[in-house]
KOLBAKE-631875 format. One record per residue (C-alpha): z, y, x; residue number from 1; residue in one letter. Coordinates in nm, 4 decimals. Layout:
BEGIN
z,y,x,i,aa
Z,Y,X,NUM,A
...
This chain:
BEGIN
z,y,x,i,aa
0.0118,-0.0717,-3.0199,1,M
0.1875,0.1517,-2.7681,2,S
0.1068,-0.0014,-2.4307,3,V
0.3953,-0.1067,-2.1832,4,V
0.3329,-0.2478,-1.8379,5,T
0.5471,-0.3352,-1.5659,6,R
0.5384,-0.3772,-1.1852,7,F
0.8111,-0.6870,-1.1117,8,A
0.8531,-0.7242,-0.7292,9,P
1.0958,-0.9362,-0.5246,10,S
1.3145,-0.7160,-0.2916,11,P
1.2617,-0.9475,-0.0066,12,T
1.0358,-0.7247,0.2126,13,G
0.8364,-0.4132,0.2202,14,F
0.5664,-0.3205,-0.0623,15,L
0.3112,-0.5685,0.0067,16,H
-0.0550,-0.4141,-0.0042,17,I
-0.1436,-0.6568,-0.2739,18,G
0.1701,-0.5684,-0.4733,19,G
0.0623,-0.2108,-0.4353,20,A
-0.2560,-0.2913,-0.5963,21,R
-0.0998,-0.4716,-0.8869,22,T
0.1387,-0.1737,-0.9381,23,A
-0.1553,0.0626,-0.9266,24,L
-0.3699,-0.1336,-1.1628,25,F
-0.0480,-0.1533,-1.4022,26,N
0.0191,0.2340,-1.3712,27,Y
-0.3317,0.3361,-1.4340,28,L
-0.3640,0.1098,-1.7532,29,F
-0.0361,0.2430,-1.8922,30,A
-0.1560,0.6106,-1.8180,31,R
-0.5056,0.5664,-1.9530,32,H
-0.3487,0.4592,-2.2712,33,H
-0.0779,0.6786,-2.2846,34,G
0.1836,0.4170,-2.2701,35,G
0.4777,0.3299,-2.0401,36,K
0.4903,0.2023,-1.6766,37,F
0.8133,0.0200,-1.6165,38,L
0.9611,-0.0944,-1.2675,39,L
1.1790,-0.4103,-1.2680,40,R
1.3295,-0.5650,-0.9435,41,I
1.3520,-0.9188,-0.9661,42,E
1.6515,-0.9805,-0.7457,43,D
1.7761,-1.3450,-0.8512,44,T
1.7066,-1.4765,-0.5071,45,D
2.0607,-1.3351,-0.3762,46,R
2.0118,-1.4997,-0.0450,47,A
1.6890,-1.3060,0.0256,48,R
1.7110,-0.9949,-0.1653,49,S
1.8263,-0.6907,0.0118,50,T
1.8912,-0.3217,-0.0568,51,Q
1.6828,-0.2404,0.2444,52,A
1.4173,-0.4162,0.0536,53,A
1.4649,-0.2518,-0.2690,54,V
1.4669,0.1054,-0.0878,55,D
1.1272,0.0079,0.0779,56,A
0.9724,-0.1017,-0.2306,57,I
1.0885,0.2451,-0.4383,58,I
0.9812,0.4530,-0.1512,59,D
0.6199,0.2891,-0.1016,60,G
0.5747,0.3345,-0.5086,61,L
0.7097,0.7080,-0.4639,62,T
0.4665,0.7695,-0.1502,63,W
0.1843,0.6387,-0.3493,64,L
0.2703,0.8566,-0.6508,65,G
0.2958,0.5555,-0.8902,66,L
0.6008,0.7114,-1.0945,67,D
0.7554,0.4821,-1.3306,68,W
0.9264,0.5658,-1.6427,69,D
1.3058,0.4966,-1.7119,70,S
1.5433,0.3516,-1.4784,71,E
1.4456,0.0536,-1.2836,72,P
1.5603,-0.2916,-1.4133,73,I
1.7598,-0.5124,-1.2029,74,F
1.6910,-0.8711,-1.3031,75,Q
2.0109,-1.0197,-1.1511,76,F
2.2189,-0.7797,-1.3577,77,A
2.0734,-0.9703,-1.6854,78,R
2.1743,-1.2980,-1.5899,79,A
2.4163,-1.3103,-1.8931,80,G
2.1307,-1.2389,-2.1137,81,R
1.9085,-1.4967,-1.9920,82,H
2.1785,-1.7640,-2.0195,83,A
2.2726,-1.6632,-2.3833,84,E
1.9165,-1.7317,-2.4735,85,L
1.8772,-2.0644,-2.3057,86,A
2.1897,-2.1705,-2.4916,87,N
2.0466,-2.0540,-2.8046,88,R
1.7386,-2.2782,-2.7449,89,L
2.0225,-2.5562,-2.6896,90,L
2.1671,-2.5336,-3.0229,91,S
1.8259,-2.4783,-3.1951,92,E
1.7402,-2.8425,-3.0424,93,G
1.4466,-2.6680,-2.8236,94,K
1.6090,-2.7494,-2.4954,95,A
1.8660,-3.0064,-2.3736,96,Y
2.1051,-3.0965,-2.0882,97,H
1.9685,-3.3123,-1.7987,98,C
2.2076,-3.5157,-1.5917,99,Y
1.9676,-3.6422,-1.3296,100,C
2.1221,-3.6063,-0.9755,101,S
1.9294,-3.4764,-0.7029,102,P
1.9038,-3.8306,-0.5398,103,A
1.7621,-3.9561,-0.8822,104,E
1.5128,-3.6843,-0.8753,105,L
1.3858,-3.7677,-0.5305,106,D
1.3573,-4.1146,-0.6321,107,A
1.1609,-4.0430,-0.9256,108,M
0.9255,-3.8228,-0.7398,109,R
0.8823,-4.0781,-0.4450,110,A
0.7913,-4.3298,-0.7041,111,E
0.5480,-4.1189,-0.8760,112,Q
0.3797,-4.0202,-0.5339,113,K
0.3762,-4.3932,-0.4325,114,A
0.1722,-4.4686,-0.7680,115,N
-0.0541,-4.1821,-0.7289,116,G
0.0725,-3.9874,-1.0162,117,L
0.1568,-3.6069,-1.0442,118,P
0.5024,-3.5328,-0.9186,119,M
0.6696,-3.4028,-1.2366,120,R
0.9811,-3.4439,-1.4297,121,Y
0.9476,-3.7520,-1.6495,122,D
1.1799,-3.6169,-1.9276,123,G
1.4415,-3.9117,-1.8958,124,R
1.7244,-3.7109,-2.0345,125,W
1.4835,-3.5295,-2.3245,126,R
1.6156,-3.7802,-2.5800,127,D
1.9063,-3.9568,-2.4222,128,R
2.2626,-3.9692,-2.5722,129,D
2.4900,-3.7032,-2.3565,130,P
2.7574,-3.9784,-2.3731,131,A
2.5812,-4.1640,-2.1267,132,E
2.6176,-3.8826,-1.8937,133,A
2.7722,-3.9322,-1.5315,134,P
3.0839,-3.7379,-1.4860,135,Q
2.9988,-3.6003,-1.1407,136,D
2.6880,-3.4276,-1.2370,137,V
2.6637,-3.0810,-1.3451,138,R
2.3693,-3.0682,-1.5938,139,P
2.0726,-2.8313,-1.5850,140,V
1.9289,-2.7124,-1.9101,141,V
1.5603,-2.7929,-1.9734,142,R
1.2964,-2.6791,-2.2278,143,L
1.1884,-2.9176,-2.4680,144,K
0.8117,-2.8535,-2.4010,145,A
0.5294,-2.9878,-2.6395,146,P
0.3970,-3.3215,-2.5158,147,R
0.0915,-3.3289,-2.7045,148,D
-0.1990,-3.0723,-2.7594,149,G
-0.2950,-2.7868,-2.5236,150,E
-0.1548,-2.4476,-2.4267,151,T
-0.4157,-2.1898,-2.4127,152,K
-0.4302,-1.8597,-2.2428,153,L
-0.6820,-1.5860,-2.3594,154,A
-0.6835,-1.4033,-2.0072,155,D
-0.8449,-1.0457,-2.0209,156,Q
-0.9810,-1.1205,-1.6444,157,V
-1.0139,-1.4743,-1.6140,158,Q
-1.1385,-1.5667,-1.9841,159,G
-0.9860,-1.8570,-2.1875,160,E
-0.7940,-2.1022,-1.9711,161,V
-0.6729,-2.4165,-2.1201,162,I
-0.4194,-2.6808,-2.0203,163,V
-0.3061,-3.0106,-2.1643,164,A
0.0457,-2.9960,-2.2479,165,N
0.0779,-3.3512,-2.0770,166,A
0.0357,-3.1863,-1.7658,167,Q
0.3394,-2.9462,-1.8018,168,L
0.6921,-3.1009,-1.7566,169,D
1.0174,-3.0011,-1.9093,170,D
1.1088,-2.7007,-1.6932,171,M
1.4529,-2.6088,-1.5742,172,V
1.6140,-2.2837,-1.7731,173,L
1.9264,-2.2881,-1.6440,174,L
2.0646,-2.4584,-1.3111,175,R
2.3714,-2.6656,-1.2657,176,G
2.5874,-2.3768,-1.1739,177,D
2.4659,-2.1967,-1.5029,178,G
2.2299,-1.9483,-1.3185,179,T
1.8945,-1.8690,-1.4783,180,P
1.5766,-1.9560,-1.3204,181,T
1.2852,-1.7255,-1.2526,182,Y
1.0759,-1.8722,-1.5548,183,M
1.3353,-1.7755,-1.8018,184,L
1.4452,-1.4293,-1.6563,185,S
1.1000,-1.3162,-1.6597,186,V
0.9980,-1.3970,-2.0058,187,V
1.3302,-1.2627,-2.1234,188,V
1.2790,-0.9543,-1.9489,189,D
0.9321,-0.8888,-2.0455,190,D
1.0224,-0.9483,-2.4186,191,H
1.3410,-0.7421,-2.3926,192,D
1.1492,-0.4447,-2.2144,193,M
0.8532,-0.4671,-2.4802,194,G
0.5863,-0.5425,-2.2448,195,I
0.2754,-0.5525,-2.4125,196,T
0.0336,-0.6309,-2.1265,197,H
0.1035,-0.8519,-1.7893,198,V
-0.1191,-0.7562,-1.5199,199,I
-0.0380,-0.9510,-1.2025,200,R
-0.1957,-1.1689,-0.9247,201,G
-0.3703,-1.5019,-1.0189,202,D
-0.1468,-1.6731,-0.8123,203,D
0.0846,-1.6618,-1.1334,204,H
-0.1688,-1.8015,-1.3379,205,L
-0.0143,-2.1521,-1.3561,206,T
0.3414,-2.0016,-1.4487,207,N
0.1821,-1.8272,-1.7406,208,S
0.1133,-2.1707,-1.9066,209,F
0.5151,-2.2692,-1.8701,210,R
0.5990,-1.8877,-1.9936,211,Q
0.3621,-1.9278,-2.3043,212,I
0.5505,-2.2220,-2.3958,213,Q
0.8836,-2.0580,-2.3836,214,L
0.7588,-1.7525,-2.5630,215,Y
0.6719,-2.0048,-2.8551,216,N
1.0031,-2.1820,-2.8274,217,A
1.1733,-1.8468,-2.8780,218,F
0.9187,-1.7462,-3.1592,219,G
0.8279,-1.4116,-2.9835,220,W
0.4712,-1.2447,-2.9789,221,Q
0.2786,-1.2929,-2.6449,222,L
0.1995,-1.0402,-2.4176,223,P
-0.1701,-0.9930,-2.3129,224,I
-0.2278,-1.1409,-1.9873,225,F
-0.4603,-1.0328,-1.7159,226,S
-0.4533,-1.2273,-1.3830,227,H
-0.6212,-1.0388,-1.1159,228,I
-0.8040,-1.2153,-0.7824,229,P
-0.5760,-1.1938,-0.4685,230,L
-0.6938,-0.9656,-0.1981,231,I
-0.8483,-1.1569,0.1193,232,H
-0.8943,-1.0409,0.4863,233,G
-1.2489,-0.9471,0.6042,234,A
-1.2993,-1.3127,0.6961,235,D
-1.2396,-1.4288,0.3500,236,G
-0.9207,-1.5700,0.4104,237,A
-0.6024,-1.4984,0.1945,238,K
-0.4628,-1.1802,0.3533,239,L
-0.1879,-1.2657,0.6087,240,S
-0.0094,-1.1317,0.9040,241,K
-0.3025,-1.2214,1.1313,242,R
-0.5230,-0.9653,0.9516,243,H
-0.2800,-0.6944,1.0530,244,G
-0.0614,-0.4504,0.8459,245,A
0.0776,-0.6100,0.5300,246,L
0.3012,-0.3485,0.3852,247,G
0.2276,-0.0126,0.2524,248,A
0.4484,0.1829,0.4836,249,D
0.2456,0.0278,0.7859,250,A
-0.0671,0.2281,0.6434,251,Y
0.1437,0.5443,0.6138,252,R
0.2229,0.4799,0.9880,253,D
-0.1197,0.4344,1.0676,254,L
-0.1981,0.7914,0.9290,255,G
-0.3517,0.7059,0.5847,256,I
-0.2784,0.9614,0.3066,257,L
-0.1409,0.7782,-0.0181,258,P
-0.4360,0.9235,-0.2291,259,E
-0.7052,0.7364,0.0088,260,A
-0.5320,0.4062,-0.0153,261,L
-0.4796,0.4296,-0.3981,262,C
-0.8686,0.4837,-0.4006,263,N
-0.9438,0.2016,-0.1677,264,Y
-0.7241,-0.0364,-0.3503,265,L
-0.8629,0.0584,-0.6941,266,L
-1.2081,-0.0225,-0.5605,267,R
-1.0525,-0.3740,-0.4457,268,L
-1.1342,-0.5810,-0.7580,269,G
-1.2405,-0.3153,-1.0062,270,W
-1.5556,-0.0664,-1.0161,271,S
-1.6864,0.2123,-1.2343,272,H
-2.0443,0.1999,-1.1883,273,G
-2.1332,0.3293,-0.8021,274,D
-1.8394,0.5573,-0.7726,275,A
-1.6652,0.5213,-0.4435,276,E
-1.4662,0.8359,-0.4404,277,I
-1.2230,0.8436,-0.7315,278,I
-0.9500,1.0829,-0.7543,279,P
-0.6625,0.9983,-0.9723,280,R
-0.7325,1.1839,-1.2940,281,E
-1.0703,1.0028,-1.2971,282,K
-0.8976,0.6718,-1.2067,283,A
-0.6687,0.7311,-1.5187,284,I
-0.9430,0.8369,-1.7558,285,E
-1.1684,0.5385,-1.6375,286,W
-0.9635,0.2326,-1.5585,287,F
-0.9836,-0.0463,-1.7926,288,N
-0.9334,-0.4330,-1.7623,289,L
-1.3113,-0.5273,-1.8595,290,E
-1.4187,-0.4021,-1.4844,291,D
-1.1787,-0.6035,-1.3022,292,I
-1.3581,-0.8895,-1.1155,293,G
-1.3016,-1.2571,-1.1223,294,R
-1.3766,-1.3042,-0.7113,295,S
-1.1227,-1.2011,-0.4298,296,P
-1.1851,-0.8824,-0.2753,297,S
-1.2110,-0.8351,0.1122,298,R
-0.9689,-0.5992,0.2734,299,F
-1.1711,-0.3979,0.5559,300,D
-0.9574,-0.1241,0.7219,301,L
-1.2740,0.0153,0.8874,302,A
-1.3862,0.1204,0.5317,303,K
-1.0351,0.2321,0.4262,304,L
-1.0298,0.4570,0.7468,305,T
-1.3535,0.6195,0.6603,306,N
-1.2298,0.6783,0.3008,307,L
-0.9607,0.8400,0.4504,308,N
-1.1592,1.0764,0.6697,309,G
-1.3077,1.2233,0.3270,310,H
-0.9540,1.2563,0.1991,311,Y
-0.8371,1.4498,0.5049,312,L
-1.1458,1.6812,0.4904,313,R
-1.0586,1.7651,0.1346,314,E
-0.6960,1.7983,0.1835,315,A
-0.4942,2.1320,0.1925,316,D
-0.4619,2.2758,0.5426,317,N
-0.0513,2.3449,0.5133,318,D
-0.0157,2.0113,0.3820,319,R
-0.2124,1.8556,0.6677,320,L
0.0102,2.0854,0.9192,321,A
0.3309,1.9549,0.7496,322,R
0.2343,1.5807,0.7795,323,L
0.1134,1.6055,1.1355,324,V
0.3971,1.8349,1.2590,325,A
0.6368,1.5530,1.3116,326,P
0.3769,1.3550,1.4925,327,L
0.3238,1.6252,1.7332,328,L
0.6868,1.6940,1.7731,329,A
0.7121,1.3278,1.9030,330,A
0.4291,1.4032,2.1477,331,R
0.5325,1.7187,2.2893,332,V
0.9061,1.6600,2.2924,333,G
1.0386,1.9574,2.0776,334,H
1.0033,2.0664,1.7116,335,D
0.6929,2.2536,1.6129,336,V
0.8347,2.6390,1.5990,337,A
0.7129,2.8605,1.3099,338,P
0.4658,3.0387,1.5207,339,P
0.3059,2.6887,1.6224,340,Q
0.2868,2.5951,1.2923,341,F
0.0921,2.8835,1.1683,342,E
-0.1307,2.8261,1.4378,343,L
-0.1542,2.4353,1.3496,344,L
-0.2225,2.5316,0.9973,345,K
-0.5185,2.7706,1.0856,346,T
-0.6666,2.5298,1.3413,347,A
-0.6662,2.2289,1.0613,348,M
-1.0034,2.3550,0.9170,349,S
-1.1732,2.2703,1.2563,350,G
-0.9463,1.9589,1.3477,351,L
-0.9938,1.7769,1.0212,352,K
-1.3650,1.7507,1.0407,353,E
-1.3516,1.5221,1.3134,354,R
-1.0372,1.2966,1.2453,355,A
-0.9977,0.9763,1.0197,356,K
-0.6174,0.9403,1.0248,357,T
-0.3065,1.1712,1.0364,358,L
-0.2653,1.0232,1.3990,359,V
-0.6166,1.0994,1.5207,360,E
-0.5547,1.4708,1.3726,361,L
-0.2204,1.4782,1.5646,362,A
-0.4062,1.3406,1.8907,363,E
-0.6678,1.6263,1.8503,364,S
-0.4161,1.8968,1.7850,365,A
-0.1774,1.8365,2.0377,366,V
-0.3461,2.0521,2.3089,367,F
-0.2616,2.3771,2.0866,368,Y
0.1026,2.2910,2.1378,369,L
0.1100,2.2170,2.5076,370,L
0.3020,2.4166,2.7484,371,E
0.1237,2.5494,3.0654,372,R
0.0222,2.4330,3.2952,373,P
-0.2118,2.1491,3.1398,374,L
-0.2116,1.7993,3.2552,375,T
-0.5948,1.7269,3.2731,376,L
-0.7521,1.4056,3.2026,377,D
-0.9825,1.2507,3.4377,378,D
-1.3164,1.3693,3.2696,379,K
-1.1803,1.7384,3.2284,380,A
-1.0667,1.7321,3.5965,381,A
-1.4032,1.5876,3.7153,382,K
-1.6082,1.8717,3.5255,383,I
-1.4143,2.1288,3.6958,384,L
-1.4156,1.9546,4.0272,385,A
-1.7927,1.9508,4.0304,386,E
-1.9203,2.3033,3.9595,387,D
-1.7053,2.3615,3.6697,388,G
-1.4783,2.6032,3.8278,389,R
-1.7433,2.8084,3.9973,390,A
-1.8954,2.9106,3.6607,391,A
-1.5586,2.9507,3.5011,392,L
-1.4415,3.1898,3.7814,393,S
-1.7203,3.4210,3.7296,394,S
-1.6953,3.4096,3.3490,395,F
-1.3338,3.4682,3.3482,396,A
-1.3857,3.8228,3.4637,397,E
-1.6022,3.9023,3.1484,398,S
-1.3537,3.7299,2.9318,399,L
-1.0894,3.9517,3.0623,400,A
-1.2988,4.2669,2.9856,401,A
-1.4058,4.1486,2.6689,402,L
-1.2618,4.4101,2.3889,403,P
-1.2628,4.1757,2.0956,404,E
-1.1253,3.8419,2.0988,405,W
-1.3094,3.6547,1.8071,406,R
-1.5037,3.3622,1.7873,407,Q
-1.8316,3.5400,1.7225,408,E
-1.7851,3.7717,2.0225,409,A
-1.6661,3.5082,2.2546,410,L
-1.9700,3.3088,2.1897,411,E
-2.2021,3.5851,2.2222,412,N
-2.0613,3.6758,2.5554,413,E
-2.0714,3.3214,2.6717,414,A
-2.4400,3.3090,2.5861,415,R
-2.5283,3.6370,2.7664,416,L
-2.3407,3.5120,3.0668,417,F
-2.4989,3.1779,3.0847,418,A
-2.8566,3.3461,3.0236,419,E
-2.7670,3.6075,3.3127,420,A
-2.6395,3.3083,3.5255,421,E
-2.9545,3.0952,3.4346,422,N
-2.7155,2.8243,3.2991,423,L
-2.7288,2.5897,2.9945,424,K
-2.4628,2.7101,2.7451,425,L
-2.3081,2.3284,2.7704,426,G
-2.2500,2.4007,3.1830,427,K
-2.0157,2.6818,3.0681,428,L
-1.8574,2.5475,2.7566,429,A
-1.7737,2.2307,2.8914,430,Q
-1.5563,2.3631,3.1977,431,P
-1.4056,2.6131,2.9253,432,L
-1.3207,2.3037,2.7069,433,R
-1.1546,2.1219,3.0080,434,A
-0.9378,2.4111,3.1264,435,A
-0.8220,2.5337,2.7559,436,L
-0.7455,2.1751,2.6185,437,T
-0.7120,1.9433,2.9267,438,G
-0.9874,1.6888,2.7647,439,S
-1.3700,1.6848,2.7082,440,T
-1.3470,1.6740,2.3240,441,V
-1.1943,1.9388,2.0912,442,S
-1.3239,2.1510,1.7758,443,P
-1.5643,2.4384,1.8650,444,P
-1.4643,2.5800,2.1960,445,I
-1.4833,2.9342,2.0842,446,F
-1.2965,2.8582,1.7657,447,E
-1.0395,2.6941,2.0174,448,V
-1.0129,3.0390,2.2185,449,M
-0.9803,3.2568,1.9153,450,Q
-0.6696,3.0475,1.7875,451,L
-0.5192,3.0250,2.1222,452,L
-0.5650,3.3897,2.1652,453,G
-0.6367,3.6140,2.4532,454,R
-0.2963,3.5677,2.6668,455,E
-0.2743,3.1906,2.6297,456,E
-0.6395,3.1401,2.6856,457,S
-0.6701,3.3479,3.0265,458,L
-0.3532,3.1905,3.1352,459,G
-0.5059,2.8399,3.0738,460,R
-0.8230,2.9210,3.2368,461,I
-0.6560,3.0946,3.5668,462,N
-0.4233,2.7742,3.5920,463,D
-0.7185,2.5662,3.6044,464,A
-0.9113,2.7830,3.8637,465,L
-0.6014,2.7629,4.0709,466,R
-0.5849,2.3855,4.0513,467,G
-0.2496,2.3793,3.8840,468,R
């Protein structure tokens, strides 16, 4: 069997972080088996579906590197096909017209509630003569579902789950205006797209029993179902707005790399031994359904951020410079010029060792692009105001005469100066850092001096000495 999976989001907002994990699992399973991963946009809710949401979903999947096969399928465009098959069930006696008015349905549910009964359609038009139909009601089409026996679901994650058919009513397939319902559309689309494995959140578990009945009514082969537990917040509650960012785009804005987010989402509910760092190629090689857990996973931003730090350190410097450049341009108020970009790229080796996000990386790199004179933060100003300027003033003369402006030579000169002046190296390095970066935190200061170059370094030091 050639594996075909799908991701089927509703375009009513951003790509939810839970949806991103569902897409990832479907993608990895298909790629592991050399199959196809398809995208279906379930846009039948016309009031809430927007093109902006479609664009956000596609942008999010593209950013995460979850490339799908073939063109996306738009569910609304297939409404005619859905209605055609509902009418086929009507002609075969497997579905029927229900002429209940909204008021009649409300009264039925109120009576059931008053008697402590489950609120479900009671099948009153199931075998009734259509000649009795009221003239002012546009009928819906309902599935003639089995009333006896059980519907069984052999779920690859949840195990075997069984529901008595008496607990399931005759679901609506076509509304009174002839439009298909979600249940019908999903089953028809999955069948027509050749979906072999349905991997989705366990909030869809109850839907599956109704959909299985529909598959059986059509005489179609069932896909293999896998319902994965939902993602919870760090407090164990279902992930919601109060837990922070919910969309994949928000994590991009926080400075998270897509490979880090995919790695983290993969480990939310799936494991491979003790492996924590799982690059894409290994994820494809190892992924299976058997190792998906049954318990909800807890989303922890601190763990994601730490994992992102690992991927930053492994990332190519040119790529990081390109990702950080727009963030820096916003900070300094102008585009990053080609010479500055080259400086930034070279500086990445030292900068990325201390950053955990692209935002932090940009914050730590901004001093390289600042124009003179720098604005010192409070701590840097304090260091220079105490005895920092005195040490820096004498050392500046030695620096000006230094024939070689390399990191090793600069550090050696600083050590010799500190020893001659009976200073600890830190008493010289900290004023240097304050003058050159405007702060008390930076990559190794002699590396910074080499990257800034002689002219810029001495210019910044002289600015600091003059109190500018």
